[in-house]
C-alpha positions in Angstrom: 6.2 48.9 99.8 7.0 46.5 97.5 8.4 48.6 94.8 10.7 49.9 97.8 11.7 47.1 99.2 13.0 46.0 95.7 14.9 49.3 95.4 16.7 48.4 98.6 17.2 44.3 97.1 18.7 45.9 94.3 21.3 47.9 96.1 22.4 45.1 98.6 22.9 43.5 95.1 25.2 45.9 94.0 27.2 46.2 96.8 27.3 42.6 97.1 28.2 42.0 93.9 31.9 42.5 92.6 30.9 45.0 90.2 31.3 49.0 90.0 28.8 50.3 88.2 25.0 49.3 87.7 21.6 50.0 86.2 18.7 49.3 86.4 14.8 50.2 86.0 12.4 50.7 89.0 9.3 53.0 89.5 8.9 55.9 92.1 5.5 57.2 93.6 4.7 60.7 92.8 2.6 63.0 95.4 -0.9 62.4 93.1 -0.2 58.6 93.3 0.8 58.1 89.9 4.1 56.6 88.8 7.1 57.2 86.9 9.8 55.4 85.4 13.3 56.2 86.3 16.5 54.5 85.7 18.7 54.0 88.3 22.5 54.3 87.3 25.2 53.2 90.2 28.7 53.4 90.6 30.9 52.7 93.7 33.1 55.0 95.3 35.8 54.1 98.2 37.6 51.1 99.2 37.5 48.5 102.4 34.7 49.2 104.7 33.8 52.8 103.5 32.5 52.5 100.3 30.2 55.5 98.6 27.5 54.7 96.4 26.4 57.4 93.5 23.5 57.3 92.1 21.7 59.0 89.6 18.0 58.5 89.0 16.5 59.7 85.0 13.0 59.9 84.2 12.6 57.7 81.3 8.8 58.0 80.8 9.5 59.3 77.4 12.0 56.0 76.5 9.1 53.9 78.0 6.4 55.5 76.0 8.8 55.3 72.7 9.9 51.7 73.9 5.9 50.9 73.8 5.2 52.0 70.6 7.9 49.9 69.1 6.6 46.8 70.8 3.6 47.7 69.4 4.6 48.3 66.2 6.8 44.9 66.1 3.4 43.2 67.0 1.8 45.0 64.0 4.9 44.0 61.6 5.1 40.6 63.2 1.4 40.1 62.7 1.4 42.0 58.7 4.9 39.6 58.4 2.7 36.5 59.2 -0.1 37.8 57.0 2.3 38.0 54.3 4.3 35.1 55.2 1.1 32.9 54.8 0.3 35.1 51.4 3.0 33.8 50.1 3.0 30.4 51.0 -0.4 30.4 49.2 1.2 31.6 46.3 4.3 29.5 46.8 1.8 26.6 46.8 0.4 27.7 43.8 3.4 28.5 42.3 4.9 25.2 42.8 1.5 23.2 41.2 2.0 25.9 38.4 5.7 24.4 37.7 4.6 21.2 38.4 1.8 21.6 35.8 4.2 23.2 33.5 6.3 20.4 33.6 4.1 18.1 33.3 3.2 20.4 30.2 6.9 19.9 29.1 7.0 16.3 29.8 4.1 15.5 27.5 5.8 18.0 24.5 9.1 16.1 24.9 7.0 13.0 24.3 4.9 14.0 22.0 8.1 15.7 20.0 10.5 12.1 20.4 6.8 10.7 18.9 6.6 12.9 16.0 10.5 12.9 15.8 10.4 9.3 15.1 7.5 9.3 12.8 8.9 12.3 11.1 12.3 9.8 10.5 11.4 6.7 9.6 8.2 7.5 7.8 7.6 6.3 4.2 6.2 10.0 2.9 9.0 12.2 2.7 9.0 15.6 4.3 10.5 18.5 4.4 10.4 22.1 5.9 11.5 25.6 3.9 11.6 28.9 5.5 10.1 32.0 4.2 13.4 33.2 2.3 12.8 29.9 0.6 15.8 27.9 2.0 15.5 24.4 3.5 15.4 24.0 7.2 14.6 20.4 8.2 14.3 17.3 6.0 13.8 13.2 6.8 16.0 10.6 5.5 12.3 9.5 2.8 13.0 12.7 1.2 16.7 12.7 1.1 16.5 9.1 -0.7 14.5 10.4 -3.1 16.2 13.4 -4.2 19.7 11.7 -4.0 21.0 13.7 -1.3 22.7 13.7 2.2 21.1 15.7 4.6 24.3 18.4 4.5 23.8 18.8 1.0 20.1 19.2 1.1 20.2 22.1 4.3 20.5 25.5 3.5 19.9 24.8 -0.4 17.0 27.0 -1.7 14.6 26.2 -5.1 16.9 28.4 -7.2 19.7 25.9 -6.6 21.5 25.1 -10.5 21.3 21.0 -8.8 17.5 20.9 -8.9 15.8 19.2 -11.9 11.7 19.1 -11.5 10.0 18.0 -14.2 6.4 18.5 -14.9 4.4 15.9 -16.5 4.2 16.9 -19.7 8.4 16.3 -19.9 9.2 19.9 -19.5 11.4 20.8 -16.5 9.3 23.3 -14.0 11.3 26.9 -13.0 11.7 27.6 -9.4 8.7 30.0 -9.4 6.7 27.1 -10.1 8.0 24.5 -7.5 4.8 23.6 -5.6 6.7 25.2 -2.0 7.3 28.7 -3.7 3.7 28.4 -4.9 2.6 28.1 -1.2 5.1 30.4 -0.1 4.3 33.1 -2.2 0.1 33.0 -2.5 0.0 32.0 1.0 -2.5 29.0 -0.4 -2.0 25.2 -0.6 -0.9 23.1 -3.0 -2.8 19.4 -3.5 -1.9 16.9 -5.5 1.1 18.0 -7.7 2.8 15.8 -9.6 5.9 16.3 -10.7 9.5 14.4 -11.8 12.6 15.3 -9.7 16.1 14.1 -10.9 18.1 11.8 -8.5 21.9 12.8 -9.2 23.0 9.4 -6.9 21.3 6.8 -9.3 20.1 9.2 -12.6 16.5 8.4 -12.7 13.9 10.6 -12.6 11.6 9.8 -9.2 8.1 10.7 -10.0 6.2 12.3 -6.7 2.6 13.8 -5.7 3.2 16.9 -3.6 1.4 18.9 -1.2 2.4 22.0 0.1 1.2 23.4 3.5 1.9 26.9 4.4 2.3 27.6 8.3 1.4 30.4 10.0 2.7 32.7 13.2 0.4 34.0 15.2 -1.1 37.6 14.1 0.9 37.0 11.1 -0.4 36.8 7.7 2.3 36.1 5.6 4.1 32.3 6.1 6.9 31.7 8.1 7.1 28.7 6.2 5.7 25.5 4.0 5.4 21.9 5.2 6.0 19.7 2.1 5.3 16.3 1.7 6.2 13.8 -1.0 4.4 10.3 -1.9 6.5 8.2 -4.6 4.7 6.8 -7.6 7.8 5.7 -10.0 6.5 2.6 -9.7 2.7 3.5 -10.8 4.3 5.5 -13.9 6.2 2.5 -14.8 3.0 0.7 -14.8 1.2 3.4 -17.0 4.5 3.6 -19.4 4.2 -0.6 -19.7 0.6 -0.4 -20.1 0.7 2.7 -22.7 3.3 0.5 -24.6 1.4 -3.0 -24.9 -1.8 -0.7 -25.6 1.0 0.3 -28.8 2.1 -3.0 -29.5 -1.5 -4.3 -29.5 -2.5 -1.2 -31.9 0.6 -1.8 -33.8 -0.5 -5.7 -34.2 -3.9 -4.7 -34.9 -2.9 -2.9 -37.8 -0.4 -5.3 -39.2 -2.8 -7.4 -38.9 -5.6 -5.1 -40.8 -3.4 -4.9 -43.5 -2.4 -8.4 -43.5 -5.9 -9.3 -43.9 -6.3 -6.3 -46.5 -3.5 -7.7 -48.7 -4.9 -11.3 -48.4 -8.3 -9.9 -49.6 -6.7 -7.9 -52.3 -4.7 -11.0 -53.4 -8.1 -13.0 -53.0 -9.9 -10.1 -55.3 -6.9 -10.4 -57.8 -7.0 -14.4 -57.7 -10.8 -14.2 -58.8 -10.1 -11.6 -61.2 -7.3 -13.6 -63.3 -9.5 -17.4 -63.0 -12.3 -14.9 -64.6 -10.0 -13.6 -67.2 -8.6 -17.0 -67.5 -11.8 -18.9 -67.8 -12.7 -16.6 -70.5 -9.4 -16.2 -72.7 -9.6 -20.0 -72.5 -13.4 -20.4 -73.6 -12.3 -17.7 -76.4 -8.8 -19.3 -77.4 -10.8 -22.7 -77.8 -13.5 -21.1 -79.7 -11.0 -19.7 -82.4 -9.0 -22.4 -82.4 -11.2 -24.8 -83.7 -12.3 -22.4 -87.0 -8.5 -21.5 -86.8 -7.8 -24.7 -87.7 -10.3 -25.6 -90.3 -9.1 -22.5 -91.9 -5.5 -23.5 -91.9 -6.3 -27.1 -93.5 -8.5 -25.5 -96.1 -5.9 -23.4 -97.3 -3.2 -26.4 -97.1 -5.2 -28.2 -99.3 -5.4 -25.4 -101.5 -1.9 -24.9 -101.6 -1.1 -28.2 -102.2 -3.2 -29.3 -104.7 -4.8 -25.8 -106.5 -3.4 -24.6 -109.3 -2.0 -21.1 -108.4 0.1 -18.3 -109.8 3.6 -17.4 -108.1 2.0 -14.1 -106.9 -1.1 -16.2 -105.9 1.3 -18.8 -103.9 2.9 -16.0 -102.2 -0.3 -14.3 -100.5 -1.4 -17.9 -99.7 2.1 -18.2 -97.8 1.4 -15.2 -96.1 -2.2 -16.0 -94.9 -0.3 -19.4 -93.4 2.5 -17.8 -92.0 -0.3 -15.3 -90.1 -2.6 -18.3 -88.9 0.3 -19.9 -87.4 1.0 -16.4 -85.9 -2.4 -16.7 -84.6 -2.4 -20.3 -83.2 0.5 -19.5 -81.5 -1.0 -16.8 -79.7 -3.8 -18.9 -78.9 -1.2 -21.4 -77.3 0.3 -18.5 -75.4 -3.0 -17.6 -74.2 -3.6 -20.8 -72.7 -0.2 -21.4 -71.6 -0.7 -18.1 -69.5 -3.6 -18.7 -67.5 -3.6 -22.8 -67.4 -4.0 -23.0 -63.6 -1.4 -25.0 -61.8 -0.5 -26.4 -58.3 0.6 -23.9 -56.6 4.1 -26.6 -55.7 7.8 -25.8 -57.6 8.4 -26.9 -60.9 10.8 -26.3 -63.2 10.3 -22.8 -65.0 12.1 -21.4 -68.1 12.0 -17.8 -67.4 12.6 -16.4 -70.7 9.1 -18.6 -71.7 7.8 -17.1 -68.9 8.3 -13.3 -69.8 7.8 -14.1 -73.5 4.1 -15.1 -72.8 3.7 -11.8 -70.8 5.4 -9.8 -73.5 2.9 -11.1 -76.1 0.1 -9.7 -74.6 1.4 -6.3 -74.2 2.9 -6.1 -78.1 0.1 -3.7 -79.5 -0.3 -1.8 -76.2 3.9 -0.8 -76.0 3.4 0.5 -79.9 0.6 2.4 -79.2 2.4 3.8 -75.9 5.6 4.6 -78.0 7.1 2.2 -75.8 10.2 0.1 -77.5 11.2 -3.9 -75.9 14.7 -4.6 -75.6 15.8 -8.0 -74.6 18.8 -8.3 -73.5 18.7 -12.5 -72.2 21.7 -14.1 -71.3 22.0 -17.4 -73.0 21.3 -20.9 -71.7 19.9 -19.5 -68.5 19.3 -22.3 -66.3 15.7 -23.3 -65.7 14.7 -22.3 -61.9 12.7 -24.2 -59.5 9.2 -22.0 -58.9 5.5 -21.3 -58.7 5.3 -20.5 -62.8 1.9 -18.7 -61.7 3.6 -16.6 -59.2 7.0 -15.3 -61.4 4.9 -14.5 -64.0 2.6 -12.8 -61.5 5.9 -10.5 -60.7 6.9 -10.1 -64.2 3.5 -8.6 -65.2 3.5 -6.4 -62.5 7.3 -5.0 -62.7 6.3 -4.8 -66.5 3.1 -2.6 -66.2 4.9 -0.3 -63.2 7.6 0.2 -66.8 4.9 1.1 -69.3 3.1 3.3 -66.7 6.8 5.0 -66.0 7.4 5.2 -69.6 4.1 6.3 -70.6 4.0 9.7 -68.2 6.7 10.7 -69.9 5.6 10.5 -73.3 7.2 6.8 -74.4 10.4 5.4 -73.7 12.6 1.8 -74.3 12.3 -0.9 -71.3 15.3 -3.2 -71.4 14.8 -6.3 -70.2 17.9 -8.6 -69.6 18.9 -12.0 -67.8 22.6 -12.9 -66.5 23.8 -15.4 -64.1 25.2 -14.6 -60.7 28.1 -16.6 -58.9 26.2 -17.4 -56.0 24.2 -20.0 -57.9 21.0 -17.3 -58.7 20.2 -15.9 -61.4 19.1 -12.5 -62.0 16.3 -10.6 -63.8 16.2 -6.7 -64.6 13.1 -4.8 -65.7 14.6 -1.3 -66.5 12.3 1.5 -68.3 13.6 5.2 -69.1 10.6 6.9 -67.6 9.9 9.4 -65.6 11.6 7.6 -62.4 10.4 7.4 -58.9 11.6 10.5 -56.4 13.9 10.0 -53.7 11.5 10.0 -50.6 8.8 7.6 -52.0 11.8 5.0 -52.7 11.6 3.6 -48.8 8.0 2.8 -49.2 7.8 1.3 -52.3 7.5 -2.5 -50.9 5.4 -1.4 -48.5 1.7 -2.9 -48.7 -0.7 -1.0 -50.8 1.3 2.3 -51.1 0.9 3.8 -54.4 1.5 6.8 -56.4 -1.6 5.7 -58.9 -5.1 6.0 -59.1 -7.1 4.0 -57.2 -8.7 2.5 -60.6 -5.5 1.9 -62.0 -3.3 -1.3 -62.1 -3.5 -4.8 -61.4 -4.0 -4.6 -57.9 -1.3 -6.6 -56.9 1.4 -4.5 -55.8 5.3 -4.3 -55.4 4.6 -5.9 -51.9 3.0 -9.1 -52.8 5.6 -9.5 -55.7 8.1 -8.5 -53.0 6.5 -11.3 -51.1 6.7 -13.4 -53.5 9.9 -13.7 -54.6 11.3 -13.8 -51.1 9.2 -17.1 -50.8 11.4 -18.3 -53.5 14.3 -17.4 -51.7 15.3 -14.4 -53.6 15.4 -10.6 -53.6 13.4 -8.0 -55.4 15.2 -4.8 -55.3 14.7 -1.3 -56.9 17.2 1.7 -58.1 15.8 4.9 -59.4 16.4 8.3 -60.4 14.1 11.2 -61.5 13.8 12.2 -65.0 16.2 8.9 -66.1 14.0 6.0 -65.2 13.6 2.7 -62.8 15.3 -0.5 -62.4 13.4 -3.8 -60.6 16.4 -6.5 -60.0 14.4 -10.0 -59.3 17.0 -12.5 -57.6 16.0 -16.2 -57.4 17.8 -19.1 -56.6 17.9 -21.8 -59.1 17.4 -24.8 -56.8 14.2 -23.1 -55.1 13.3 -22.3 -52.0 11.6 -24.6 -49.6 9.0 -22.5 -48.7 7.9 -23.6 -52.6 6.7 -20.3 -53.1 3.2 -18.5 -51.5 0.6 -21.5 -50.7 
C-alpha cells in the first residue's frame, strides 16, 4: 500500500511541477509476491485541463544488479585504497625517517669534511694526493710552500715533469719511477719514512723532507686509485747535521794540527838534545885536543927559534906549525859552533856562521865529489838574529844540497849572499843535484814531509827551517827543476824581528 501511495504521490508531484518529463524508480509486486525494480519515464502531452501523461515502465532488475555489484566493488576498492593508503602512510613515515637520518648523516659528513678541510689546509705537514695515472689531484698550502709552487702550477703536474728535482740522501737525483708516490702506486704497498730533498725553485734551496706514501683502494679493486703523500720538513735537522759534521771535521783538523805540533815539538826537543850532546862531546874533545896542541906548538916554536936547523928542516918545521895553527882554528870553530847561546837576538855575521858550518863538511864534500863555491857579497851587513837557529837553518839547507848532489853522483853547491833594496839580506844555497819533482814542491815545507829514509838527515826538517826564518821576520823559498838542481833562498831583515827568533 505504501509503494502504491508513493507512486501516486510521484504522479501528483509530476503534474504539479512545471516540467514536461521526469523519471523515478520504484518497485512493483509480482504475482508471487516478489518485488521487481522498475523505472518510470513520464512525459506530459496536451495543455490546459486536458493533460495526458505518457508513462513507460522498464524493468531495471539487471541494472540494479549491476549497480549493486559496482557498489560492492567500490566499497571493496575503497577498503583496499584505505589499506594501501595506510601502508603508504607507514612507508612514507619510514621514508621520511630515513630521509631525516640521511640528512643527519649528510650534515655530519659535511661537518667532518669541513673539519678535515680546515685541518688539511692548515696542518704544518705537507699533504698531496696523486691519481693512479700519476697526476696531482689535490694539495695543501704547506706542501705548496715546500715545493715553491702555486696550486695552479702543482695540480695536473705528474712525477715525470722536467721541473721536478728530487735528491736522495747520497746526493744523487731520484728518477720519477723512484719517487715514493710512484712506488706506492706501482706496488700497492706503503712507502714509509723516505728521506729526500726537493729543489724549491722560488728560493733556490733544497728542502729536505721525510715522505710517507699510502696507497688508497676503491671497493673491490686490487690496484690503488690514488696515493696520499705526507711531507715532514727536516731541513733544520739536516742543517744541524751539517753544522755538527763541520764542527766535528774542524775538531778533527785541530786535533790533527795539534798532534803535528806536538810531534814537531818532540822532534825539535830530540834534535836539541842531540845537538846538546854533540856540543858537550865536541867541547870536551876540543878541550882535550887544545891543551896538548898548545904544548906541541910551544915546543916547536922554541925549536924553530933557538935550534940550529938546516933550511929544509926550517921549511918542514914551518909547515908543521901552520898545520898546528890550522888544527887550533878547527878546534876554535868547533867550540864556537857548539857554544850555547841565550836564544835572544844578537849581532850575527852570516858569512862567519856559514863558514863555521862549511868547515865541518870539508872532507864529506870531497868524498862525495862535491865542489863548494862561495859567492859572498862584499861588506855584507851584520844582522840581528839568534845565531844557533840561523846555523841550524844553514846546516839543514847544506845537508839537503849535499844529499841532492850525492844522488846525482856529485855536483856543485854555490852559496851566495847579497843585499836587497828592502833593507834585508839574501842567502842562496844552490846545488846541481837531481832536483825536486814538481808535485812535491807544494808540500816541501809541510811538517815531517820527507822523501828520505827515516834514519837519514838531522831530524830538523824544512818545516822547522821555515818557521825559524819566519820567526826572524824573513822568508824561505825554493825553486827546482828535475835534473838541473835546486835553489833555496833565505831572506832576513837586517834589523831582525820583534819575536827575537824561536824561543
